[in-house]
N, C-alpha and C positions, 0 to 999 in steps of 0.2 A: 278581734283582740279584746279581751276583757279588761275592765278597769283594775281588777285585782292583779292581773299580769303586768299591766303598765306600772302599777304601784310597786310590784316586786322589782321591776327594772329600775325604777327611780331610786329604790332603797338598796340597790346592789345585791339583791337576793338571787337574781337570775342574770345571766349573760345572754343578750339577744343573738339570735342567729342572723345570718345575712338576709334571709327571707324576711325576718321581722324588721331588721333595719331598713330594708327596701320599702316595706309596707308603711313604716312610720314616716320615712322621708316623703313617700308619695302623699300621705295624708297631710303632712305639714307643708307640702308644696316646695320642698327643697331637694337637692340632689343628695343621694346617700353619702357621698364623701363629705359634703358640707355638714351633714348631721354628725358624722363621726368626728370631724375636726372640732365642731362646736362642743360636743360632749367631752372631748379631751381637753377643752380649754385652750385650744390652739386658734390662731387667727384664721378666719374664713375669708378667702379671697372674694372681693366684691364682683358680683355679676351685673352690676349696674350698667345700663346702656346710656351712652351720652345722648343728649337731646338732638344733637346733629345726626347721630346714627339712627335715632328713631325717625327723624324726618326723612332721611335718605331711604329707609327701608319700608316706610308705611305704604302699603299697596293701595290705600284709598286716595293717595295724592297723585296728581298728574305731574310730569316733569317740570312744567312751568310753575306749578304751585310749590314744589319742593325748592326750586331755585329761589323763588320769592321769599319763602319762609326762612331759608338759610341766610339770605341777604339781610333780612330784617333782624334776625338774631345777631348776626355779626355787628350790625349798627348799634343795637342795644348794648352789646358787650363792649364795644369800643367806647360808647358814651360812658358806661360805668367805669372803664379804665381811666378815661379822661377826668371824671369827677374824683375818683380815688387818688389820682396823681395830684390834683389841685388841692386836696385836703391834706396831703402829706407834708 
């Protein structure tokens, strides 16, 4: 895809085909539907994964490591809640 073609897209001189939208999305590391929503100025749903989910699904961790990390995370979050409650 040439720089001039991208410029034409940006300036509204061309309407991209589905093939072009897919290629752009692939190069940007997003899903095509996210690109369309963003271009239309609409909210893009977050694809963020929670830290807990990341720990649970990380194949590098053994079950005991997952449990320990999740327990430590819960303690940290509980401590933060206790401090926030005391400051209120």
